[in-house]
MARVEXDREN-564372 format. One record per residue (C-alpha): residue in one letter; x, y, z. Coordinates in pm, 1 decimal. Layout:
# MARVEXDREN-564372
code; px; py; pz
a; X; Y; Z
...
This chain:
# MARVEXDREN-564372
code; px; py; pz
m; 11.4; -2543.9; -1486.0
k; 312.9; -2762.5; -1494.3
i; 668.0; -2677.2; -1376.0
e; 926.6; -2950.2; -1442.8
g; 1058.9; -3103.4; -1132.8
c; 809.5; -2939.1; -905.5
t; 444.5; -2959.7; -773.0
v; 215.8; -2667.1; -829.2
s; -91.7; -2605.4; -621.6
i; -322.2; -2298.8; -568.8
l; -270.0; -2146.9; -226.8
e; -643.6; -2068.2; -158.9
d; -937.1; -2150.2; -363.2
g; -1111.9; -1862.2; -533.8
y; -779.5; -1652.9; -530.8
e; -620.5; -1760.1; -861.1
h; -314.7; -1504.9; -833.2
l; -95.4; -1694.9; -601.7
y; 40.2; -2043.5; -658.8
l; 263.8; -2257.5; -431.1
v; 553.4; -2431.0; -588.5
n; 731.4; -2717.4; -412.6
p; 1032.3; -2925.6; -537.9
s; 949.7; -3285.5; -629.9
d; 1299.4; -3367.8; -735.2
e; 1583.4; -3389.6; -469.4
g; 1839.3; -3119.7; -509.8
q; 1632.5; -2896.3; -731.9
t; 1720.4; -2538.5; -691.4
v; 1515.1; -2228.0; -769.3
r; 1778.0; -2115.7; -1022.4
d; 1745.8; -2448.8; -1205.1
v; 1369.9; -2405.2; -1215.9
l; 1363.8; -2053.5; -1333.9
a; 1621.0; -2101.1; -1578.4
n; 1389.2; -2348.3; -1770.1
l; 1072.6; -2116.9; -1761.3
d; 925.8; -1853.3; -1991.6
l; 881.2; -1638.5; -1682.2
d; 715.9; -1349.6; -1837.9
a; 439.3; -1579.5; -1985.2
l; 408.1; -1764.6; -1676.7
l; 368.1; -1464.0; -1452.8
a; 114.6; -1309.9; -1693.2
e; -103.1; -1605.4; -1655.7
k; -45.2; -1692.3; -1282.0
k; 59.7; -1348.2; -1144.5
c; 253.1; -1471.4; -832.9
l; 449.4; -1784.0; -751.3
l; 563.9; -1880.1; -399.3
f; 865.0; -2130.0; -402.8
r; 876.4; -2329.4; -74.6
g; 1133.4; -2584.6; 11.7
f; 1421.6; -2458.2; -208.0
n; 1606.0; -2282.8; 89.9
v; 1669.2; -1951.9; -43.5
d; 1783.6; -1855.8; 307.1
s; 2062.1; -1604.0; 257.8
d; 2122.9; -1270.7; 106.7
d; 2387.3; -1416.6; -121.2
k; 2147.4; -1695.7; -253.3
f; 1881.0; -1435.9; -314.7
s; 2115.1; -1198.6; -481.7
q; 2228.9; -1482.3; -731.2
i; 1870.4; -1528.8; -819.8
v; 1819.1; -1166.1; -870.5
s; 2107.7; -1147.3; -1093.9
d; 1986.4; -1431.4; -1312.4
l; 1649.6; -1275.7; -1354.0
a; 1733.8; -895.5; -1386.1
q; 1711.1; -841.6; -1765.2
l; 1774.7; -470.2; -1710.0
e; 1923.4; -280.0; -1398.0
l; 1649.0; -77.1; -1220.4
s; 1786.7; 221.9; -1035.1
y; 1631.0; 260.6; -689.1
k; 1560.0; 633.0; -680.1
e; 1262.9; 847.3; -586.5
r; 1212.8; 655.8; -273.2
s; 922.0; 661.8; -61.8
t; 1048.0; 453.6; 239.3
q; 1368.4; 368.2; 405.6
r; 1547.8; 55.0; 306.8
i; 1898.7; -84.1; 354.6
q; 2095.1; -265.4; 76.5
t; 2223.7; -600.8; 199.1
a; 2372.0; -745.9; -118.6
k; 2383.8; -659.1; -486.6
g; 2024.0; -581.7; -594.5
v; 1889.3; -684.1; -250.9
y; 1725.4; -458.6; 4.9
t; 1551.2; -492.7; 332.3
s; 1176.4; -481.8; 314.5
t; 1032.6; -138.9; 424.3
e; 1168.2; -12.6; 764.8
y; 853.0; 55.4; 941.5
p; 716.7; -6.7; 1284.4
a; 651.4; -383.8; 1353.7
n; 311.1; -298.9; 1514.8
k; 186.9; -111.8; 1204.6
q; 30.5; -269.7; 901.3
i; 151.0; -183.7; 560.1
a; -146.3; -159.7; 318.2
n; -128.6; -353.3; -8.9
h; 29.5; -159.6; -286.7
s; 230.9; -220.8; -617.5
e; 582.8; -119.2; -574.9
n; 670.5; 233.0; -697.5
a; 336.3; 269.0; -880.0
f; 390.9; 649.2; -846.5
q; 676.2; 653.4; -1069.8
k; 715.0; 672.2; -1461.6
v; 939.5; 384.2; -1463.8
v; 838.6; 92.1; -1245.3
p; 948.9; -243.9; -1158.8
g; 788.4; -525.7; -1383.7
k; 871.9; -795.8; -1134.8
i; 907.5; -796.9; -752.3
l; 1103.8; -1060.0; -565.5
f; 1098.6; -1160.0; -188.8
c; 1282.2; -1401.9; 19.6
s; 1236.5; -1502.3; 392.7
l; 1535.7; -1515.6; 612.9
v; 1376.3; -1483.3; 973.1
v; 1016.8; -1554.5; 1048.6
a; 842.8; -1349.2; 1305.6
d; 714.7; -1510.2; 1621.2
q; 365.1; -1385.2; 1538.9
g; 216.6; -1209.7; 1237.6
g; 411.7; -1054.5; 964.7
e; 226.9; -1238.1; 700.3
t; 225.2; -1084.4; 339.2
p; -107.9; -1031.9; 182.5
i; -128.0; -1045.8; -201.3
s; -407.1; -859.4; -403.8
d; -523.7; -904.1; -756.8
n; -519.8; -559.5; -942.2
k; -747.0; -664.6; -1201.5
k; -1009.2; -763.6; -935.8
i; -972.9; -440.6; -758.7
i; -1119.4; -258.8; -1069.3
e; -1407.5; -520.6; -1077.2
t; -1481.6; -447.9; -714.1
l; -1491.1; -73.0; -712.2
p; -1794.4; 119.6; -838.3
e; -1775.7; 192.8; -1201.6
e; -1825.8; 586.1; -1175.3
d; -1523.0; 588.6; -944.0
v; -1311.1; 386.3; -1182.0
e; -1410.7; 596.5; -1475.0
k; -1311.3; 905.9; -1297.6
f; -966.7; 776.4; -1235.8
r; -949.7; 638.6; -1584.2
q; -1014.9; 982.8; -1730.5
l; -824.7; 1198.8; -1489.8
g; -544.4; 990.6; -1346.4
v; -380.6; 1106.6; -1012.1
m; -130.6; 1370.0; -909.5
y; 107.0; 1301.1; -626.4
q; 249.3; 1573.0; -413.8
r; 549.0; 1538.8; -198.0
n; 739.3; 1772.8; 45.6
f; 1097.4; 1673.8; 109.7
d; 1226.3; 1892.0; 382.5
g; 1386.3; 1626.5; 626.0
g; 1121.6; 1683.3; 870.9
f; 824.2; 1432.1; 878.1
d; 938.9; 1220.8; 572.7
l; 1248.6; 1149.0; 375.2
s; 1495.8; 1420.4; 286.5
w; 1541.3; 1495.4; -77.2
q; 1888.2; 1373.4; -58.8
e; 1777.2; 1025.8; 68.4
a; 1473.1; 997.8; -159.1
f; 1672.0; 1075.7; -485.3
q; 2002.4; 924.4; -359.4
s; 2193.2; 1227.8; -448.8
d; 2331.3; 1546.2; -274.3
d; 2343.5; 1746.4; -588.4
p; 2025.3; 1966.2; -649.5
a; 2113.3; 1971.2; -1031.7
e; 2127.7; 1615.0; -1055.5
v; 1787.5; 1587.1; -870.7
e; 1649.5; 1854.7; -1099.0
q; 1751.5; 1667.1; -1402.0
y; 1596.3; 1328.4; -1278.9
c; 1281.6; 1528.5; -1219.4
r; 1275.4; 1666.7; -1570.5
d; 1353.6; 1318.9; -1726.8
n; 1067.7; 1163.8; -1536.9
e; 797.4; 1427.5; -1572.9
i; 812.6; 1555.5; -1219.4
e; 728.8; 1922.2; -1152.2
f; 971.6; 2055.1; -881.9
e; 994.6; 2368.1; -678.0
w; 1260.3; 2476.3; -414.5
v; 1064.1; 2607.4; -131.9
s; 1406.2; 2670.5; 38.8
t; 1750.0; 2531.6; -6.9
t; 1656.9; 2248.5; 218.0
h; 1289.0; 2203.4; 109.8
l; 1204.8; 2043.3; -236.6
r; 824.5; 2001.9; -323.2
t; 742.6; 1777.1; -626.8
r; 425.8; 1713.1; -815.2
q; 372.4; 1442.5; -1070.0
k; 62.4; 1330.8; -1280.2
r; 55.2; 972.1; -1321.3
q; -194.7; 689.8; -1441.7
a; -432.3; 539.5; -1186.5
i; -527.2; 255.1; -1418.8
i; -293.8; 76.7; -1687.0
e; -316.3; -187.9; -1945.2
h; -88.3; -499.5; -1897.9
p; 171.2; -497.9; -2174.8
i; 111.2; -890.0; -2235.2
t; -229.3; -965.4; -2126.4
g; -406.8; -651.7; -2217.6
d; -595.1; -657.1; -1878.5
e; -699.7; -322.3; -1734.4
l; -523.3; -296.1; -1393.7
w; -551.9; -73.2; -1077.0
f; -207.4; 58.5; -1046.9
n; -131.8; 350.5; -825.5
q; -57.4; 435.4; -454.0
l; -316.3; 711.8; -394.3
h; -459.4; 517.6; -79.7
l; -86.3; 537.3; 63.1
f; -25.0; 909.1; -23.6
h; -365.2; 1036.1; 78.6
v; -368.6; 1223.6; 397.7
t; -614.2; 984.2; 542.5
n; -358.4; 714.3; 556.5
l; -230.4; 886.6; 870.9
e; -385.6; 818.0; 1195.4
p; -683.5; 1065.7; 1254.1
a; -502.9; 1271.8; 1529.0
i; -189.3; 1311.3; 1305.0
q; -394.5; 1396.3; 1011.9
e; -577.8; 1681.3; 1209.6
a; -253.4; 1816.2; 1351.0
m; -65.4; 1829.5; 1008.3
l; -358.1; 1970.5; 814.6
s; -410.6; 2247.6; 1086.4
s; -35.1; 2329.2; 1124.3
l; 95.1; 2271.0; 768.8
g; -199.1; 2293.0; 534.7
v; -241.4; 2082.9; 224.6
d; 45.9; 2226.0; 30.1
f; 303.1; 2144.5; 293.5
l; 185.9; 1787.2; 392.2
p; 470.6; 1541.6; 353.7
r; 275.1; 1351.0; 92.1
h; -84.3; 1385.0; -46.1
v; -255.0; 1293.7; -365.5
f; -523.3; 1451.8; -583.4
y; -707.9; 1364.5; -913.1
g; -492.9; 1441.4; -1203.5
n; -661.8; 1781.1; -1256.0
g; -585.2; 1888.7; -896.3
e; -915.5; 1816.8; -749.2
e; -927.1; 1662.2; -398.7
i; -1027.7; 1292.9; -381.9
p; -1309.2; 1241.4; -140.9
n; -1229.6; 1047.0; 163.4
d; -1501.0; 802.8; 109.6
v; -1358.0; 712.8; -224.7
v; -1020.1; 650.7; -83.7
e; -1198.1; 421.5; 191.5
k; -1349.0; 211.5; -76.6
i; -1020.7; 161.9; -239.2
r; -868.5; 44.8; 79.7
v; -1157.0; -200.9; 128.1
a; -1130.5; -326.0; -223.9
f; -752.9; -426.1; -159.4
v; -858.0; -630.6; 125.1
d; -1164.6; -796.2; -46.2
c; -915.8; -891.8; -329.2
q; -627.5; -1045.2; -131.6
v; -504.9; -1378.1; -25.0
t; -264.3; -1403.2; 290.6
f; 13.0; -1628.0; 353.3
g; 270.0; -1697.4; 639.8
w; 635.3; -1693.4; 553.0
e; 868.7; -2002.3; 617.5
v; 1246.8; -1955.1; 625.7
g; 1375.1; -2003.4; 284.3
d; 1065.7; -1904.2; 112.7
f; 1114.7; -1728.0; -228.4
l; 832.4; -1532.8; -398.5
i; 821.1; -1371.2; -734.8
g; 527.0; -1169.8; -855.4
d; 428.9; -948.1; -1158.4
n; 428.2; -611.9; -998.5
l; 174.7; -476.9; -1241.6
l; -77.6; -760.7; -1181.7
v; -46.5; -801.3; -800.3
s; 12.7; -582.4; -506.1
h; 162.1; -677.3; -158.4
g; 149.2; -557.3; 196.7
r; 249.1; -671.7; 543.2
k; 65.3; -755.8; 856.8
p; 193.7; -625.6; 1186.8
f; 439.2; -865.0; 1382.8
q; 603.2; -946.0; 1707.3
g; 966.2; -1063.2; 1738.5
q; 1228.7; -1052.7; 1469.0
r; 1131.0; -1061.1; 1096.0
a; 1373.7; -1033.1; 803.4
v; 1222.0; -1034.9; 449.8
r; 1432.7; -916.3; 152.5
v; 1308.7; -763.9; -159.3
a; 1446.3; -701.2; -517.6
l; 1287.8; -502.3; -799.8
v; 1379.3; -598.5; -1158.6
d; 1277.1; -549.8; -1514.0
p; 1181.2; -180.9; -1553.1
v; 861.2; -98.2; -1733.0
t; 807.9; 272.5; -1860.4
l; 436.0; 367.6; -1822.2
């Protein structure tokens, strides 16, 4: 692979889904490089690119790149985590305790309309940890037992969420609206079943694909967040307490096969292991810029110590 004015190398042998791009010409900027690329075709082939040495070290610089690349505006609704907007199209990465790991996932894979591309930049590097692992979603399918894959291929998954402002996001924060009618219309438009348990408690269920076909490559890809939504993603003591006090229907979030059948814990654990087996991990440097095909790769976060500031942007919506 050649990119004019840059040197390109694979980050780690055997993991051909993350490439390092360095400037070879003085004064070269990421915006200059990207302007001369067929980015869709390049990402379809190489999946994820880490640009290093281009000094994308501020929200404003990152926002300019996002504006250049965003072919279509992507509304950030139906949120699953807290984020803070820092510039046009730019958000903090997930606000989550530093001592906890975030498992690899493709962004917003539980939605009907998902980001085609995901962008990151690094502003502050943690004293220790905080690396971002990147998994190959095609390899995940190849790693899992075929009988498990086939069942998900046939049934899909059904996500269930309870928005009551208690253990998880309120419906107002998740849907970025205080108007129940507006939220209901969003649900109808996005094939989400909804039920008002009370005036402050919204329950939703949505059937989604577990596996998709890439629109350019035709590759079959693992694309869902079932391992994050499944109750076993909680620590064992919290799982037990929630199940005994709330019951399955009132869990903040949970997931089933698309026909409503429970997904066995051991199947979910095999999926978690597959993400790890198919990942390559890198440590950030200040000014790093990463862009990935959100359908082809998934990302996570290692625990860290000290301060860490990584920004994220989601562009180019794809309707599944």
